[in-house]
Chimera marker file (.cmm) of the C-alpha trace (Angstrom):
<marker_set name="trace">
<marker id="1" x="7.073" y="25.853" z="-4.521" r="1" g="1" b="0" radius="0.5"/>
<marker id="2" x="7.947" y="26.825" z="-8.070" r="1" g="1" b="0" radius="0.5"/>
<marker id="3" x="7.382" y="24.763" z="-11.210" r="1" g="1" b="0" radius="0.5"/>
<marker id="4" x="11.128" y="24.272" z="-11.710" r="1" g="1" b="0" radius="0.5"/>
<marker id="5" x="11.451" y="22.785" z="-8.211" r="1" g="1" b="0" radius="0.5"/>
<marker id="6" x="8.554" y="20.400" z="-8.896" r="1" g="1" b="0" radius="0.5"/>
<marker id="7" x="10.121" y="19.300" z="-12.200" r="1" g="1" b="0" radius="0.5"/>
<marker id="8" x="13.455" y="18.671" z="-10.460" r="1" g="1" b="0" radius="0.5"/>
<marker id="9" x="11.655" y="16.659" z="-7.775" r="1" g="1" b="0" radius="0.5"/>
<marker id="10" x="9.936" y="14.516" z="-10.437" r="1" g="1" b="0" radius="0.5"/>
<marker id="11" x="13.291" y="13.841" z="-12.139" r="1" g="1" b="0" radius="0.5"/>
<marker id="12" x="14.910" y="12.965" z="-8.817" r="1" g="1" b="0" radius="0.5"/>
<marker id="13" x="12.124" y="10.519" z="-7.880" r="1" g="1" b="0" radius="0.5"/>
<marker id="14" x="12.241" y="8.871" z="-11.326" r="1" g="1" b="0" radius="0.5"/>
<marker id="15" x="16.012" y="8.338" z="-11.021" r="1" g="1" b="0" radius="0.5"/>
<marker id="16" x="15.808" y="7.092" z="-7.423" r="1" g="1" b="0" radius="0.5"/>
<marker id="17" x="13.661" y="4.079" z="-8.328" r="1" g="1" b="0" radius="0.5"/>
<marker id="18" x="11.011" y="4.877" z="-5.701" r="1" g="1" b="0" radius="0.5"/>
<marker id="19" x="7.508" y="3.837" z="-6.726" r="1" g="1" b="0" radius="0.5"/>
<marker id="20" x="5.688" y="6.607" z="-4.844" r="1" g="1" b="0" radius="0.5"/>
<marker id="21" x="6.644" y="9.782" z="-2.987" r="1" g="1" b="0" radius="0.5"/>
<marker id="22" x="4.299" y="12.068" z="-1.065" r="1" g="1" b="0" radius="0.5"/>
<marker id="23" x="5.311" y="15.570" z="-0.038" r="1" g="1" b="0" radius="0.5"/>
<marker id="24" x="3.125" y="17.819" z="2.118" r="1" g="1" b="0" radius="0.5"/>
<marker id="25" x="4.037" y="21.368" z="2.961" r="1" g="1" b="0" radius="0.5"/>
<marker id="26" x="2.005" y="24.234" z="4.431" r="1" g="1" b="0" radius="0.5"/>
<marker id="27" x="0.127" y="25.169" z="1.271" r="1" g="1" b="0" radius="0.5"/>
<marker id="28" x="0.760" y="22.275" z="-1.145" r="1" g="1" b="0" radius="0.5"/>
<marker id="29" x="0.510" y="18.485" z="-1.384" r="1" g="1" b="0" radius="0.5"/>
<marker id="30" x="2.383" y="16.548" z="-4.073" r="1" g="1" b="0" radius="0.5"/>
<marker id="31" x="2.193" y="12.816" z="-4.843" r="1" g="1" b="0" radius="0.5"/>
<marker id="32" x="4.560" y="11.392" z="-7.458" r="1" g="1" b="0" radius="0.5"/>
<marker id="33" x="4.039" y="7.815" z="-8.637" r="1" g="1" b="0" radius="0.5"/>
<marker id="34" x="6.547" y="6.314" z="-11.025" r="1" g="1" b="0" radius="0.5"/>
<marker id="35" x="5.725" y="3.555" z="-13.524" r="1" g="1" b="0" radius="0.5"/>
<marker id="36" x="5.836" y="-0.038" z="-12.283" r="1" g="1" b="0" radius="0.5"/>
<marker id="37" x="5.932" y="-3.365" z="-14.125" r="1" g="1" b="0" radius="0.5"/>
<marker id="38" x="2.149" y="-3.512" z="-14.384" r="1" g="1" b="0" radius="0.5"/>
<marker id="39" x="1.865" y="0.067" z="-15.620" r="1" g="1" b="0" radius="0.5"/>
<marker id="40" x="1.282" y="0.014" z="-19.389" r="1" g="1" b="0" radius="0.5"/>
<marker id="41" x="2.492" y="3.601" z="-19.778" r="1" g="1" b="0" radius="0.5"/>
<marker id="42" x="5.760" y="3.105" z="-17.921" r="1" g="1" b="0" radius="0.5"/>
<marker id="43" x="5.888" y="6.853" z="-17.158" r="1" g="1" b="0" radius="0.5"/>
<marker id="44" x="5.213" y="8.816" z="-14.058" r="1" g="1" b="0" radius="0.5"/>
<marker id="45" x="2.099" y="10.377" z="-12.635" r="1" g="1" b="0" radius="0.5"/>
<marker id="46" x="2.165" y="13.561" z="-10.630" r="1" g="1" b="0" radius="0.5"/>
<marker id="47" x="-0.782" y="14.678" z="-8.553" r="1" g="1" b="0" radius="0.5"/>
<marker id="48" x="-0.600" y="18.232" z="-7.295" r="1" g="1" b="0" radius="0.5"/>
<marker id="49" x="-3.138" y="19.549" z="-4.797" r="1" g="1" b="0" radius="0.5"/>
<marker id="50" x="-3.294" y="23.118" z="-3.630" r="1" g="1" b="0" radius="0.5"/>
<marker id="51" x="-4.600" y="23.376" z="-0.084" r="1" g="1" b="0" radius="0.5"/>
<marker id="52" x="-7.251" y="26.101" z="0.263" r="1" g="1" b="0" radius="0.5"/>
<marker id="53" x="-5.987" y="29.122" z="2.177" r="1" g="1" b="0" radius="0.5"/>
<marker id="54" x="-8.885" y="28.874" z="4.657" r="1" g="1" b="0" radius="0.5"/>
<marker id="55" x="-7.709" y="25.412" z="5.694" r="1" g="1" b="0" radius="0.5"/>
<marker id="56" x="-4.017" y="26.336" z="5.701" r="1" g="1" b="0" radius="0.5"/>
<marker id="57" x="-4.359" y="29.458" z="7.905" r="1" g="1" b="0" radius="0.5"/>
<marker id="58" x="-5.815" y="28.142" z="11.181" r="1" g="1" b="0" radius="0.5"/>
<marker id="59" x="-3.763" y="25.346" z="12.722" r="1" g="1" b="0" radius="0.5"/>
<marker id="60" x="-6.599" y="23.687" z="14.658" r="1" g="1" b="0" radius="0.5"/>
<marker id="61" x="-9.116" y="23.123" z="11.798" r="1" g="1" b="0" radius="0.5"/>
<marker id="62" x="-6.374" y="21.903" z="9.411" r="1" g="1" b="0" radius="0.5"/>
<marker id="63" x="-5.487" y="18.886" z="11.539" r="1" g="1" b="0" radius="0.5"/>
<marker id="64" x="-9.018" y="17.390" z="11.765" r="1" g="1" b="0" radius="0.5"/>
<marker id="65" x="-9.612" y="18.086" z="8.053" r="1" g="1" b="0" radius="0.5"/>
<marker id="66" x="-7.030" y="15.490" z="6.991" r="1" g="1" b="0" radius="0.5"/>
<marker id="67" x="-8.506" y="12.488" z="8.896" r="1" g="1" b="0" radius="0.5"/>
<marker id="68" x="-12.063" y="13.548" z="8.026" r="1" g="1" b="0" radius="0.5"/>
<marker id="69" x="-11.746" y="12.222" z="4.461" r="1" g="1" b="0" radius="0.5"/>
<marker id="70" x="-10.930" y="8.588" z="5.449" r="1" g="1" b="0" radius="0.5"/>
<marker id="71" x="-13.659" y="8.536" z="8.123" r="1" g="1" b="0" radius="0.5"/>
<marker id="72" x="-16.483" y="7.390" z="5.773" r="1" g="1" b="0" radius="0.5"/>
<marker id="73" x="-14.270" y="4.570" z="4.540" r="1" g="1" b="0" radius="0.5"/>
<marker id="74" x="-13.555" y="3.563" z="8.137" r="1" g="1" b="0" radius="0.5"/>
<marker id="75" x="-17.273" y="3.553" z="8.931" r="1" g="1" b="0" radius="0.5"/>
<marker id="76" x="-17.987" y="1.405" z="5.892" r="1" g="1" b="0" radius="0.5"/>
<marker id="77" x="-15.213" y="-0.992" z="6.915" r="1" g="1" b="0" radius="0.5"/>
<marker id="78" x="-16.548" y="-1.306" z="10.479" r="1" g="1" b="0" radius="0.5"/>
<marker id="79" x="-19.396" y="-3.747" z="9.637" r="1" g="1" b="0" radius="0.5"/>
<marker id="80" x="-17.002" y="-5.827" z="7.529" r="1" g="1" b="0" radius="0.5"/>
<marker id="81" x="-14.521" y="-5.882" z="10.410" r="1" g="1" b="0" radius="0.5"/>
<marker id="82" x="-17.191" y="-7.391" z="12.674" r="1" g="1" b="0" radius="0.5"/>
<marker id="83" x="-17.678" y="-10.238" z="10.193" r="1" g="1" b="0" radius="0.5"/>
<marker id="84" x="-13.910" y="-10.713" z="9.885" r="1" g="1" b="0" radius="0.5"/>
<marker id="85" x="-13.235" y="-10.647" z="13.644" r="1" g="1" b="0" radius="0.5"/>
<marker id="86" x="-13.049" y="-14.458" z="13.802" r="1" g="1" b="0" radius="0.5"/>
<marker id="87" x="-10.203" y="-14.445" z="11.250" r="1" g="1" b="0" radius="0.5"/>
<marker id="88" x="-6.505" y="-13.861" z="11.820" r="1" g="1" b="0" radius="0.5"/>
<marker id="89" x="-4.962" y="-11.049" z="9.777" r="1" g="1" b="0" radius="0.5"/>
<marker id="90" x="-1.504" y="-11.580" z="8.333" r="1" g="1" b="0" radius="0.5"/>
<marker id="91" x="0.161" y="-8.183" z="8.003" r="1" g="1" b="0" radius="0.5"/>
<marker id="92" x="3.138" y="-6.896" z="6.054" r="1" g="1" b="0" radius="0.5"/>
<marker id="93" x="6.315" y="-6.820" z="8.137" r="1" g="1" b="0" radius="0.5"/>
<marker id="94" x="7.976" y="-4.333" z="5.744" r="1" g="1" b="0" radius="0.5"/>
<marker id="95" x="7.306" y="-1.600" z="3.197" r="1" g="1" b="0" radius="0.5"/>
<marker id="96" x="7.637" y="-2.658" z="-0.428" r="1" g="1" b="0" radius="0.5"/>
<marker id="97" x="5.886" y="-4.121" z="-3.453" r="1" g="1" b="0" radius="0.5"/>
<marker id="98" x="3.624" y="-7.146" z="-2.904" r="1" g="1" b="0" radius="0.5"/>
<marker id="99" x="3.900" y="-10.095" z="-5.303" r="1" g="1" b="0" radius="0.5"/>
<marker id="100" x="1.817" y="-13.270" z="-5.177" r="1" g="1" b="0" radius="0.5"/>
<marker id="101" x="4.276" y="-15.225" z="-7.385" r="1" g="1" b="0" radius="0.5"/>
<marker id="102" x="8.017" y="-15.893" z="-7.071" r="1" g="1" b="0" radius="0.5"/>
<marker id="103" x="8.400" y="-15.002" z="-10.785" r="1" g="1" b="0" radius="0.5"/>
<marker id="104" x="6.017" y="-13.894" z="-13.563" r="1" g="1" b="0" radius="0.5"/>
<marker id="105" x="5.977" y="-17.372" z="-15.132" r="1" g="1" b="0" radius="0.5"/>
<marker id="106" x="5.530" y="-19.272" z="-11.845" r="1" g="1" b="0" radius="0.5"/>
<marker id="107" x="2.265" y="-20.176" z="-10.032" r="1" g="1" b="0" radius="0.5"/>
<marker id="108" x="1.009" y="-18.093" z="-7.103" r="1" g="1" b="0" radius="0.5"/>
<marker id="109" x="2.144" y="-18.980" z="-3.588" r="1" g="1" b="0" radius="0.5"/>
<marker id="110" x="-1.351" y="-19.045" z="-2.065" r="1" g="1" b="0" radius="0.5"/>
<marker id="111" x="-4.974" y="-18.926" z="-3.243" r="1" g="1" b="0" radius="0.5"/>
<marker id="112" x="-8.260" y="-18.192" z="-1.476" r="1" g="1" b="0" radius="0.5"/>
<marker id="113" x="-9.560" y="-21.451" z="0.012" r="1" g="1" b="0" radius="0.5"/>
<marker id="114" x="-6.103" y="-23.006" z="0.264" r="1" g="1" b="0" radius="0.5"/>
<marker id="115" x="-5.083" y="-24.576" z="3.570" r="1" g="1" b="0" radius="0.5"/>
<marker id="116" x="-1.765" y="-23.273" z="4.829" r="1" g="1" b="0" radius="0.5"/>
<marker id="117" x="0.579" y="-24.371" z="7.600" r="1" g="1" b="0" radius="0.5"/>
<marker id="118" x="2.799" y="-22.276" z="9.821" r="1" g="1" b="0" radius="0.5"/>
<marker id="119" x="5.970" y="-21.420" z="7.884" r="1" g="1" b="0" radius="0.5"/>
<marker id="120" x="4.398" y="-21.674" z="4.394" r="1" g="1" b="0" radius="0.5"/>
<marker id="121" x="5.464" y="-18.871" z="2.030" r="1" g="1" b="0" radius="0.5"/>
<marker id="122" x="2.407" y="-16.724" z="1.190" r="1" g="1" b="0" radius="0.5"/>
<marker id="123" x="3.978" y="-13.982" z="-0.948" r="1" g="1" b="0" radius="0.5"/>
<marker id="124" x="7.114" y="-11.972" z="-1.548" r="1" g="1" b="0" radius="0.5"/>
<marker id="125" x="7.612" y="-8.288" z="-0.842" r="1" g="1" b="0" radius="0.5"/>
<marker id="126" x="10.254" y="-6.464" z="-2.838" r="1" g="1" b="0" radius="0.5"/>
<marker id="127" x="12.089" y="-3.784" z="-0.900" r="1" g="1" b="0" radius="0.5"/>
<marker id="128" x="15.145" y="-2.046" z="-2.332" r="1" g="1" b="0" radius="0.5"/>
<marker id="129" x="15.592" y="-4.722" z="-5.038" r="1" g="1" b="0" radius="0.5"/>
<marker id="130" x="15.507" y="-7.536" z="-2.457" r="1" g="1" b="0" radius="0.5"/>
<marker id="131" x="12.686" y="-10.089" z="-2.555" r="1" g="1" b="0" radius="0.5"/>
<marker id="132" x="11.618" y="-11.039" z="0.978" r="1" g="1" b="0" radius="0.5"/>
<marker id="133" x="9.550" y="-14.207" z="1.382" r="1" g="1" b="0" radius="0.5"/>
<marker id="134" x="6.658" y="-13.668" z="3.783" r="1" g="1" b="0" radius="0.5"/>
<marker id="135" x="5.853" y="-16.825" z="5.718" r="1" g="1" b="0" radius="0.5"/>
<marker id="136" x="2.635" y="-17.637" z="7.522" r="1" g="1" b="0" radius="0.5"/>
<marker id="137" x="2.729" y="-17.333" z="11.290" r="1" g="1" b="0" radius="0.5"/>
<marker id="138" x="-0.468" y="-19.383" z="11.641" r="1" g="1" b="0" radius="0.5"/>
<marker id="139" x="-2.087" y="-22.504" z="10.232" r="1" g="1" b="0" radius="0.5"/>
<marker id="140" x="-5.530" y="-22.361" z="8.673" r="1" g="1" b="0" radius="0.5"/>
<marker id="141" x="-7.440" y="-21.633" z="5.510" r="1" g="1" b="0" radius="0.5"/>
<marker id="142" x="-6.993" y="-18.446" z="3.447" r="1" g="1" b="0" radius="0.5"/>
<marker id="143" x="-10.322" y="-16.605" z="3.399" r="1" g="1" b="0" radius="0.5"/>
<marker id="144" x="-9.330" y="-13.433" z="1.583" r="1" g="1" b="0" radius="0.5"/>
<marker id="145" x="-6.337" y="-11.841" z="-0.126" r="1" g="1" b="0" radius="0.5"/>
<marker id="146" x="-6.486" y="-8.133" z="0.711" r="1" g="1" b="0" radius="0.5"/>
<marker id="147" x="-3.814" y="-6.776" z="-1.668" r="1" g="1" b="0" radius="0.5"/>
<marker id="148" x="-3.583" y="-6.853" z="-5.461" r="1" g="1" b="0" radius="0.5"/>
<marker id="149" x="-0.508" y="-8.370" z="-7.098" r="1" g="1" b="0" radius="0.5"/>
<marker id="150" x="2.314" y="-5.910" z="-7.866" r="1" g="1" b="0" radius="0.5"/>
<marker id="151" x="0.913" y="-3.188" z="-5.618" r="1" g="1" b="0" radius="0.5"/>
<marker id="152" x="2.794" y="-1.210" z="-2.956" r="1" g="1" b="0" radius="0.5"/>
<marker id="153" x="2.240" y="-2.136" z="0.690" r="1" g="1" b="0" radius="0.5"/>
<marker id="154" x="2.996" y="-0.297" z="3.903" r="1" g="1" b="0" radius="0.5"/>
<marker id="155" x="4.384" y="-1.643" z="7.157" r="1" g="1" b="0" radius="0.5"/>
<marker id="156" x="1.673" y="-3.460" z="9.152" r="1" g="1" b="0" radius="0.5"/>
<marker id="157" x="-0.798" y="-3.353" z="6.227" r="1" g="1" b="0" radius="0.5"/>
<marker id="158" x="-3.174" y="-6.350" z="6.223" r="1" g="1" b="0" radius="0.5"/>
<marker id="159" x="-2.332" y="-8.825" z="3.436" r="1" g="1" b="0" radius="0.5"/>
<marker id="160" x="-4.357" y="-11.991" z="4.124" r="1" g="1" b="0" radius="0.5"/>
<marker id="161" x="-7.303" y="-13.126" z="6.243" r="1" g="1" b="0" radius="0.5"/>
<marker id="162" x="-6.893" y="-16.663" z="7.601" r="1" g="1" b="0" radius="0.5"/>
<marker id="163" x="-9.537" y="-18.832" z="9.266" r="1" g="1" b="0" radius="0.5"/>
<marker id="164" x="-7.637" y="-20.728" z="11.973" r="1" g="1" b="0" radius="0.5"/>
<marker id="165" x="-10.392" y="-23.321" z="12.556" r="1" g="1" b="0" radius="0.5"/>
<link id1="1" id2="2" r="1" g="1" b="0" radius="0.2"/>
<link id1="2" id2="3" r="1" g="1" b="0" radius="0.2"/>
<link id1="3" id2="4" r="1" g="1" b="0" radius="0.2"/>
<link id1="4" id2="5" r="1" g="1" b="0" radius="0.2"/>
<link id1="5" id2="6" r="1" g="1" b="0" radius="0.2"/>
<link id1="6" id2="7" r="1" g="1" b="0" radius="0.2"/>
<link id1="7" id2="8" r="1" g="1" b="0" radius="0.2"/>
<link id1="8" id2="9" r="1" g="1" b="0" radius="0.2"/>
<link id1="9" id2="10" r="1" g="1" b="0" radius="0.2"/>
<link id1="10" id2="11" r="1" g="1" b="0" radius="0.2"/>
<link id1="11" id2="12" r="1" g="1" b="0" radius="0.2"/>
<link id1="12" id2="13" r="1" g="1" b="0" radius="0.2"/>
<link id1="13" id2="14" r="1" g="1" b="0" radius="0.2"/>
<link id1="14" id2="15" r="1" g="1" b="0" radius="0.2"/>
<link id1="15" id2="16" r="1" g="1" b="0" radius="0.2"/>
<link id1="16" id2="17" r="1" g="1" b="0" radius="0.2"/>
<link id1="17" id2="18" r="1" g="1" b="0" radius="0.2"/>
<link id1="18" id2="19" r="1" g="1" b="0" radius="0.2"/>
<link id1="19" id2="20" r="1" g="1" b="0" radius="0.2"/>
<link id1="20" id2="21" r="1" g="1" b="0" radius="0.2"/>
<link id1="21" id2="22" r="1" g="1" b="0" radius="0.2"/>
<link id1="22" id2="23" r="1" g="1" b="0" radius="0.2"/>
<link id1="23" id2="24" r="1" g="1" b="0" radius="0.2"/>
<link id1="24" id2="25" r="1" g="1" b="0" radius="0.2"/>
<link id1="25" id2="26" r="1" g="1" b="0" radius="0.2"/>
<link id1="26" id2="27" r="1" g="1" b="0" radius="0.2"/>
<link id1="27" id2="28" r="1" g="1" b="0" radius="0.2"/>
<link id1="28" id2="29" r="1" g="1" b="0" radius="0.2"/>
<link id1="29" id2="30" r="1" g="1" b="0" radius="0.2"/>
<link id1="30" id2="31" r="1" g="1" b="0" radius="0.2"/>
<link id1="31" id2="32" r="1" g="1" b="0" radius="0.2"/>
<link id1="32" id2="33" r="1" g="1" b="0" radius="0.2"/>
<link id1="33" id2="34" r="1" g="1" b="0" radius="0.2"/>
<link id1="34" id2="35" r="1" g="1" b="0" radius="0.2"/>
<link id1="35" id2="36" r="1" g="1" b="0" radius="0.2"/>
<link id1="36" id2="37" r="1" g="1" b="0" radius="0.2"/>
<link id1="37" id2="38" r="1" g="1" b="0" radius="0.2"/>
<link id1="38" id2="39" r="1" g="1" b="0" radius="0.2"/>
<link id1="39" id2="40" r="1" g="1" b="0" radius="0.2"/>
<link id1="40" id2="41" r="1" g="1" b="0" radius="0.2"/>
<link id1="41" id2="42" r="1" g="1" b="0" radius="0.2"/>
<link id1="42" id2="43" r="1" g="1" b="0" radius="0.2"/>
<link id1="43" id2="44" r="1" g="1" b="0" radius="0.2"/>
<link id1="44" id2="45" r="1" g="1" b="0" radius="0.2"/>
<link id1="45" id2="46" r="1" g="1" b="0" radius="0.2"/>
<link id1="46" id2="47" r="1" g="1" b="0" radius="0.2"/>
<link id1="47" id2="48" r="1" g="1" b="0" radius="0.2"/>
<link id1="48" id2="49" r="1" g="1" b="0" radius="0.2"/>
<link id1="49" id2="50" r="1" g="1" b="0" radius="0.2"/>
<link id1="50" id2="51" r="1" g="1" b="0" radius="0.2"/>
<link id1="51" id2="52" r="1" g="1" b="0" radius="0.2"/>
<link id1="52" id2="53" r="1" g="1" b="0" radius="0.2"/>
<link id1="53" id2="54" r="1" g="1" b="0" radius="0.2"/>
<link id1="54" id2="55" r="1" g="1" b="0" radius="0.2"/>
<link id1="55" id2="56" r="1" g="1" b="0" radius="0.2"/>
<link id1="56" id2="57" r="1" g="1" b="0" radius="0.2"/>
<link id1="57" id2="58" r="1" g="1" b="0" radius="0.2"/>
<link id1="58" id2="59" r="1" g="1" b="0" radius="0.2"/>
<link id1="59" id2="60" r="1" g="1" b="0" radius="0.2"/>
<link id1="60" id2="61" r="1" g="1" b="0" radius="0.2"/>
<link id1="61" id2="62" r="1" g="1" b="0" radius="0.2"/>
<link id1="62" id2="63" r="1" g="1" b="0" radius="0.2"/>
<link id1="63" id2="64" r="1" g="1" b="0" radius="0.2"/>
<link id1="64" id2="65" r="1" g="1" b="0" radius="0.2"/>
<link id1="65" id2="66" r="1" g="1" b="0" radius="0.2"/>
<link id1="66" id2="67" r="1" g="1" b="0" radius="0.2"/>
<link id1="67" id2="68" r="1" g="1" b="0" radius="0.2"/>
<link id1="68" id2="69" r="1" g="1" b="0" radius="0.2"/>
<link id1="69" id2="70" r="1" g="1" b="0" radius="0.2"/>
<link id1="70" id2="71" r="1" g="1" b="0" radius="0.2"/>
<link id1="71" id2="72" r="1" g="1" b="0" radius="0.2"/>
<link id1="72" id2="73" r="1" g="1" b="0" radius="0.2"/>
<link id1="73" id2="74" r="1" g="1" b="0" radius="0.2"/>
<link id1="74" id2="75" r="1" g="1" b="0" radius="0.2"/>
<link id1="75" id2="76" r="1" g="1" b="0" radius="0.2"/>
<link id1="76" id2="77" r="1" g="1" b="0" radius="0.2"/>
<link id1="77" id2="78" r="1" g="1" b="0" radius="0.2"/>
<link id1="78" id2="79" r="1" g="1" b="0" radius="0.2"/>
<link id1="79" id2="80" r="1" g="1" b="0" radius="0.2"/>
<link id1="80" id2="81" r="1" g="1" b="0" radius="0.2"/>
<link id1="81" id2="82" r="1" g="1" b="0" radius="0.2"/>
<link id1="82" id2="83" r="1" g="1" b="0" radius="0.2"/>
<link id1="83" id2="84" r="1" g="1" b="0" radius="0.2"/>
<link id1="84" id2="85" r="1" g="1" b="0" radius="0.2"/>
<link id1="85" id2="86" r="1" g="1" b="0" radius="0.2"/>
<link id1="86" id2="87" r="1" g="1" b="0" radius="0.2"/>
<link id1="87" id2="88" r="1" g="1" b="0" radius="0.2"/>
<link id1="88" id2="89" r="1" g="1" b="0" radius="0.2"/>
<link id1="89" id2="90" r="1" g="1" b="0" radius="0.2"/>
<link id1="90" id2="91" r="1" g="1" b="0" radius="0.2"/>
<link id1="91" id2="92" r="1" g="1" b="0" radius="0.2"/>
<link id1="92" id2="93" r="1" g="1" b="0" radius="0.2"/>
<link id1="93" id2="94" r="1" g="1" b="0" radius="0.2"/>
<link id1="94" id2="95" r="1" g="1" b="0" radius="0.2"/>
<link id1="95" id2="96" r="1" g="1" b="0" radius="0.2"/>
<link id1="96" id2="97" r="1" g="1" b="0" radius="0.2"/>
<link id1="97" id2="98" r="1" g="1" b="0" radius="0.2"/>
<link id1="98" id2="99" r="1" g="1" b="0" radius="0.2"/>
<link id1="99" id2="100" r="1" g="1" b="0" radius="0.2"/>
<link id1="100" id2="101" r="1" g="1" b="0" radius="0.2"/>
<link id1="101" id2="102" r="1" g="1" b="0" radius="0.2"/>
<link id1="102" id2="103" r="1" g="1" b="0" radius="0.2"/>
<link id1="103" id2="104" r="1" g="1" b="0" radius="0.2"/>
<link id1="104" id2="105" r="1" g="1" b="0" radius="0.2"/>
<link id1="105" id2="106" r="1" g="1" b="0" radius="0.2"/>
<link id1="106" id2="107" r="1" g="1" b="0" radius="0.2"/>
<link id1="107" id2="108" r="1" g="1" b="0" radius="0.2"/>
<link id1="108" id2="109" r="1" g="1" b="0" radius="0.2"/>
<link id1="109" id2="110" r="1" g="1" b="0" radius="0.2"/>
<link id1="110" id2="111" r="1" g="1" b="0" radius="0.2"/>
<link id1="111" id2="112" r="1" g="1" b="0" radius="0.2"/>
<link id1="112" id2="113" r="1" g="1" b="0" radius="0.2"/>
<link id1="113" id2="114" r="1" g="1" b="0" radius="0.2"/>
<link id1="114" id2="115" r="1" g="1" b="0" radius="0.2"/>
<link id1="115" id2="116" r="1" g="1" b="0" radius="0.2"/>
<link id1="116" id2="117" r="1" g="1" b="0" radius="0.2"/>
<link id1="117" id2="118" r="1" g="1" b="0" radius="0.2"/>
<link id1="118" id2="119" r="1" g="1" b="0" radius="0.2"/>
<link id1="119" id2="120" r="1" g="1" b="0" radius="0.2"/>
<link id1="120" id2="121" r="1" g="1" b="0" radius="0.2"/>
<link id1="121" id2="122" r="1" g="1" b="0" radius="0.2"/>
<link id1="122" id2="123" r="1" g="1" b="0" radius="0.2"/>
<link id1="123" id2="124" r="1" g="1" b="0" radius="0.2"/>
<link id1="124" id2="125" r="1" g="1" b="0" radius="0.2"/>
<link id1="125" id2="126" r="1" g="1" b="0" radius="0.2"/>
<link id1="126" id2="127" r="1" g="1" b="0" radius="0.2"/>
<link id1="127" id2="128" r="1" g="1" b="0" radius="0.2"/>
<link id1="128" id2="129" r="1" g="1" b="0" radius="0.2"/>
<link id1="129" id2="130" r="1" g="1" b="0" radius="0.2"/>
<link id1="130" id2="131" r="1" g="1" b="0" radius="0.2"/>
<link id1="131" id2="132" r="1" g="1" b="0" radius="0.2"/>
<link id1="132" id2="133" r="1" g="1" b="0" radius="0.2"/>
<link id1="133" id2="134" r="1" g="1" b="0" radius="0.2"/>
<link id1="134" id2="135" r="1" g="1" b="0" radius="0.2"/>
<link id1="135" id2="136" r="1" g="1" b="0" radius="0.2"/>
<link id1="136" id2="137" r="1" g="1" b="0" radius="0.2"/>
<link id1="137" id2="138" r="1" g="1" b="0" radius="0.2"/>
<link id1="138" id2="139" r="1" g="1" b="0" radius="0.2"/>
<link id1="139" id2="140" r="1" g="1" b="0" radius="0.2"/>
<link id1="140" id2="141" r="1" g="1" b="0" radius="0.2"/>
<link id1="141" id2="142" r="1" g="1" b="0" radius="0.2"/>
<link id1="142" id2="143" r="1" g="1" b="0" radius="0.2"/>
<link id1="143" id2="144" r="1" g="1" b="0" radius="0.2"/>
<link id1="144" id2="145" r="1" g="1" b="0" radius="0.2"/>
<link id1="145" id2="146" r="1" g="1" b="0" radius="0.2"/>
<link id1="146" id2="147" r="1" g="1" b="0" radius="0.2"/>
<link id1="147" id2="148" r="1" g="1" b="0" radius="0.2"/>
<link id1="148" id2="149" r="1" g="1" b="0" radius="0.2"/>
<link id1="149" id2="150" r="1" g="1" b="0" radius="0.2"/>
<link id1="150" id2="151" r="1" g="1" b="0" radius="0.2"/>
<link id1="151" id2="152" r="1" g="1" b="0" radius="0.2"/>
<link id1="152" id2="153" r="1" g="1" b="0" radius="0.2"/>
<link id1="153" id2="154" r="1" g="1" b="0" radius="0.2"/>
<link id1="154" id2="155" r="1" g="1" b="0" radius="0.2"/>
<link id1="155" id2="156" r="1" g="1" b="0" radius="0.2"/>
<link id1="156" id2="157" r="1" g="1" b="0" radius="0.2"/>
<link id1="157" id2="158" r="1" g="1" b="0" radius="0.2"/>
<link id1="158" id2="159" r="1" g="1" b="0" radius="0.2"/>
<link id1="159" id2="160" r="1" g="1" b="0" radius="0.2"/>
<link id1="160" id2="161" r="1" g="1" b="0" radius="0.2"/>
<link id1="161" id2="162" r="1" g="1" b="0" radius="0.2"/>
<link id1="162" id2="163" r="1" g="1" b="0" radius="0.2"/>
<link id1="163" id2="164" r="1" g="1" b="0" radius="0.2"/>
<link id1="164" id2="165" r="1" g="1" b="0" radius="0.2"/>
</marker_set>
């Protein structure tokens, strides 16, 4: 991929309004993150990684090399998951940007320690300029909020831990 193509890609992503785009090809990985409300710079960040030729040549070693990096994080999360097994995880039903408040000048929907009922609004997720209210599917007490305000979330990403007792 040539520099001109990368520059055109950055311009395209900035105009599209997407907050993050990842592109992986045989010998290159590109991540483009555009500025969000919380970003003081308001610009874009481009991360360009060149894959070593040794990893790109053989097909078999390249596949295990990608999951190998998150493995230590998964091992570190395993003991925490045992402690959290008694809690119910509320997950994101859509991809978008997570917000704890309905508007910047309004109070948050839910706090740690707050008792919630089924159907209570816990947050909003913005997707394609639409703000979707995420309601609780369970009753209980919020133990932990797993996502920072104004950060991107993926489908099925854990958002809250709730103690149903």
